[in-house]
N, C-alpha and C positions, 0 to 999 in steps of 0.2 A: 883167137878164141872169142866167141860171141859174148858181148856184154849187153845187159838189159838196162835201159834208162828208166828209172822210176819217175813217173810224172804224177806228182801229188797235187790233187785238187783240193784247195783249201778255201772254202767259202761257207756261207750260211751262218745262222746265229744260234742254232740249237735252243730255240725258245721252249721246246717241250721238256727241257731239263732245267728250266727256271725253278728256283732262284739261284741254283748253283752256277748255271750257265747264263751269262748276261752279255750285253753288247760289249762291255769293256774287257771281258774275259770269257769269250765264247767256248763252246764245248770242246773243240780240238785241243785247246791249250791248257786245260785244267786236268789234274789227276782225278780220274773217276773209278778205275778198276784198282789201281795201285798207286804208287808214288810218282809214276811216270805219265805225263800227258799223252793223250791218244796220238797227237801229231808226232811226238818224239818216238813213240812206239812204232808208228808207220815208217818213219825214217830208219829206225834201227832194224826193222825186218828186212830192209833192202840195203844193208850196209856192207855185205860181204864183197870186198873189192875184186875177188876172182869171178864174180857173177854179175855184179851190178856196177854201172857207171855212177857218177855223181848225179844227184837228183835234180829234177826241174820242178819247182813249186810254182803253181799258178794260183794267185790270190788277188784280193782287192786291197785298196788302201787301208780299209778299216782293220785288216788283220796283219798289216805289214810289220808292225813293231814286234808282235808275237812271233811271226814267222822268222824274222831276222834273228831274234834272240835265241829261239829254240833250235833253229838250223845250225847255229854255232859255226864250228869250223869244218862242217861236213862238205863244204864246197858246193858246186853246182850253181844253178841260176834261179833267180826269183823273178817270174814274169808278173808284173803288176797290172792287172786289168783296169782300164779306165772306168769301167762300170760292169755290172754283172750281166752276162749274156748266156748263161746256162752252160752245160757241159760240152756241147758240140763245139762252140766257139772257143772255150778254154782249151780243149784238147787240140783244136786246129792251130791255135797260137803256138802251143808247144811243138807240134809237128812241123810247123813252118820254121821254127828255130833249129830243128835238128837235121841231120843228114837223112836222106830218104831211106837209107838202108838201116838206120837205127831202129832197134826194137823197143817200142814204148810199152811200159807196164803202168797202166793208169790205175791209181789207187786213191780212193777217198781218204781224207786226212783224219777222219774221226771215227773209224771203225775199230772194233776189238777182234783180235784173232788169238785164240789160246794156243794153238798148235802151229808154231812158226816153221817147224820142219815140213809139215804138210803144205803150208803156204809156199815154201821154197820149191818143193817138188812140183807143185802145180804151176808155179811161175816158169820153171825150166821147160816143162812140157808145153805151156802156152807159147813160150818164146820160139820153140822149135816149129810149132805149127805156124806161127806168125812169119817165120822165115820162108815158109812154103806158100805164103799169100793168104792165109786164113786171118779173119778178124775174130779173135777169141774172147769169149766171156768165161769167167769162172762160174761153174754151176755148183752152187753151195747146197750140200745135202740138207734137205728140210728136216727139222726135228719136231715140227708141230704145224697145224694148218693155219699159218699166218695169213692175215688179210692185209697186212701193211706192206707187203713186198710184191714185186712182180715176179713172174715165174718163167723159166725156160723149159720148153718141151723138147725132149731128146729126139733127134732124128736119126738119119743113117749113120752107121758106124764109120769113122775114119780109120781108126786103128784100135788097139786093145785098151787105150785109155782116153780116147777122144771121140766125140760125135759131132755131126752137124746139128745145128739148131733148127728144128722143124718150125717153131714159131715162138714169138715172145707173147706172153700172156699178161694182160693188165692185172692190177691188184684185184683179186677175186673176193666174192663174199664168202662167208664161213662155210657154207655147204659145198661150194665149188672147191674151196681150198681142201676140204676134207676128201673130196673125190680125187683130187690130184695125188694126195698121199696114198689113198687106197689103190689107185691105178698104177702108181709108180712111173718112172721116166720123167718126172718133173723136178726141177731144182729151183732154188731161190736165185734171183738175179741181184747180186750184191753190188753191182757197179764197178767191178774189177775187170779190166780188159787188157789184152795184149795184141799189138799189131805193128807191122812196119810203118814208119812214119809216111813213107811214100804211098803205101797201099791205102792207108787211111785217107790221105788227101785225095787220092784218085777216086775213091768211093764217095767221099764227101762231095767232090766236084761233080760226080755223076748224079747224085740225088739231091744235093743242096748246093748248087753252083754259087749262089749268092754268098753263103757262109764261107765257102772255100776261098772265093775271090777276095772278099773283104778281109778275111783273116790274113791272107798272104800280103795284102796291101798294108794292113796294120803292122805286120811284122817288118815289112820292108821300110816303112816310115818310122819305125821305132828308134829309141835311143837307149844305149847301154850306159849305165852309171855304176861302175864296179860290178857287183854280181846282180844288180837290179836291171831289168829290162822293161822299159816303158813303151808299149806299142802305140802306134799312131791312134789318137783318140777319135778323130773324125771318121775314118773308115770303120773302126770297131763299133762306134755308136750306131752305125746303120745295119749291123748284123741282127737278124731276127733271133730272138731267144728260143732255143730249142734244145732238148736233151739229145745226147749222142744216140740213145736208143731209138728215138723217133727219126732222127736225121739220117742215121747210117745203119745201125745194127738190124733194125726191123726191115730194111730194104735190100741189103746186100745179099747176094747169093753165096757169099763166102763166109757166112757166120758159123762159127764152131764153138764148142764148149768143152771145157775140161772139168769133169766132176771132182769135187773136193770136199772132204770132211775135215774141218780145221777149227772148230769151236768159234765160229764167226758170229758176231752181233754188230748191228749198226748202232747200238746204244741210242736208239731213237727216242726213248722216253724213260721215265723212271721205272716202269714195269720191265723194260728191256734190261736196264742196268741191274735191277733186282735179280733177274734171271741169270745174269752173268757173274754174280758174286757168290762166294761161298756162304752157305746158310747153316744154322744149327739144326738140331733134330726136329724142331717145330717149324722149320722154314723161315726163321726170323734172322734179320741182319741188323746189327747196330754199329754205327760209326760215330764216335764221340760219346760224351756222357749220356747214358740212357739206361733205363730199367724197364723191362717188359715182364708182365705177369699175366699168365693165362692167355697168351697171344699166339696166333698162328699166321705165318706168311706176312709178317709185319716188317717193314724196313724203316729204321730211324737213322737219319744222317744229320748230325748237328755239329756246327763248328764252335759251339760255346755253351749256350744254356742247356741245362739238364732236361731231358725229356722222359716223362714217365707215362707208360701206356698200359692199360689194364683191359683184358677181356675183349679184344677186337681181333678181326681177321682181315687179311687182304687189304691192308692200309699202308700207305707210304707217308711218312712225316719228314719234312726237310726244314732245317733251320739254317739260314745263311745270313749272318749279320742281323739286320733289322727286319728281315722278311721270313715268314713262316708259310709253308705249304702243307696242306693235309689233303690227300686224295685217296680214293679207292684205286686198286690196281686197274680196274676197268676204266676209270676216269683219267688215267695218265695221258692218254692220247690228246686230251683237251686242254692240257696245261698251257700250251702255246697260245690259246685263245684268251687267257687271263689278261686283264688290263696291265697288271704289273709286268708280265712277261713281254708284252708288246712295247711297253715304254722303256724297258731297261735292256 
């Protein structure tokens, strides 16, 4: 029976969720939606042993302690990148470590999915297509005209629940995003993919031969230490940094999509987190000691000091230790530019 290998990509610093997310405890490893860190939730979604094999986690040295601790006894392998080289190289390393017939399910480590059953159904369908030679993206049903995500344009039908991808669309401006929703046939590209390891490496070699060759060399020259695998640093350092979208998915003629509605969010900033949480009748959210009077669409998240807010709308207040953030919902995208976020 086919088993799917979860390949969990675990990088980045989550600076737009500062001050809760910091370099020493970044976004994937802290509880944001509930008591479970996003990385643990990602692993748990792929834990059914009848469907999924043990995971392969690709991460850097900065996250290694968190990954090892939270992976616990789930088994699998941790590939430790010598340096960051974007998603094409990270996926290529994992593919080079797997059997060419293994079905890879590539998952970011820090996304939220409310409907895990819908995720599992989509994963099964994507894996079936991957066995047939397709490189499959999850096409996430858009709920608003988001400008922070790329989009997938639905192409020719493959079967009743899958389509070819006509094209990948860069992050649009607001008017264009609105037109996508009005027209229909567009989905968000959430960075979830499925493909045979061998198919991916063949396509990578066709369109980015340097990345494929150096990833194979890095894997061949690597060293296993328990469940940690350290690729060869010299060949890996020569890989050009490029996303899997640019390197492979936008070039291949075998790109497919499985549409899915699963309550997905990348929790990319405080506004996205606010949207993913339950609110009261006025749209407010409080976590920790807080009092709100005559407020609408206000979020307060404090780990200690009491926060009192009166008569404001569309504001996020975060207190984490000795740091305080106050931003409008519209300003949440710029949090990562703060000096405090950049330095911590």
